[in-house]
Steps between C-alpha positions, in 0.01 A plus 500: 500500500205614702425779746426318824346809655254522214388141559479556877271797434287282269475233767404754767228653278367159403479383863330822601240456224436134594455593867261785408305270268447246777373764734266658241363159395434394861325825589308515169375143541358596836325806347365283212358243747342777713340659187343164411368469855346847468304398193382186687392718798316748272295219349376442856421878545786559745582854386640620833747212524587539132578869545741424788680243290518738198667761724752238615587416136538869415740537791706201375523654150613834640764335716628296206525811289679692774752219553578406139354777279206470262711422193666206678187340641303543180761285320388195698217290366389401847456864593304574179271198563433621857420852383255375235321282756492796741347728230233234434423472873500877552267562205267220615498659846401836342213331318387328818481827692331680207798727420631601160772297334777753499873557540644349816669757722816448711689246296673502159317288236564486130241473222565125452410427863179701466395347166576141606330549837189649336478214253522250788240696694236410245545133594433578865191700407366204303565277796318748723207506256474118504497501878235772512285325235518178704372695801218659293654852513438573131550875535864432591544303176381805303736721701804272430409489132486879481843536663659241268345675201648833616842349550496325159381824329820665629734205440391463136670839433841341575674306228640240735764257390696212654428425865237777527322369192460165674357675804265704277377190321423341842306814594304481167410143591382619842273751327344216302449301819325789682280561198394135506432513877291812447313338211428189712387721788255692281346181359475349848317804632260503202426135547427565873263782406317273251469225758357740752243621244364147442 
């Protein structure tokens, strides 16, 4: 014997969750794609366009939260991935406009999103340093190294495990890369000075 009303309620709840999930995934995937585009734009110094797109993503996140609630949307991996990419893009934008890396106002973000996004940011800063070194802008390489060092000095205070530990290890690897770029830059400049002195 079964209670048919009980099973009908289960079916209704399940269908509602599946429908919500499809909506959250679709909207989150759009936000994720836009955050990736923002990073691409920032590497080409398009800060005005990047800011407009960041505001659009923030609006999307607020609408999702209003429609489904923060607890519901944060259950979905697609939403969490979009938020992490957004944090990375937003922090990269702040660096590009010479602002402090700080708490993002206007949307709910948990510590995991911040930590993962900050770890990923170090990779974009290395990429920026490589591009600047290629263009002969060696002061920018020094600036990127300083920012990565500051981020890592804070992140080392966290005893990260699991997913965040993987992100942290990637960030540590980015620190090694920027140190190598800075080392190569220094030796290149010294060689240029010696050649000029001959």
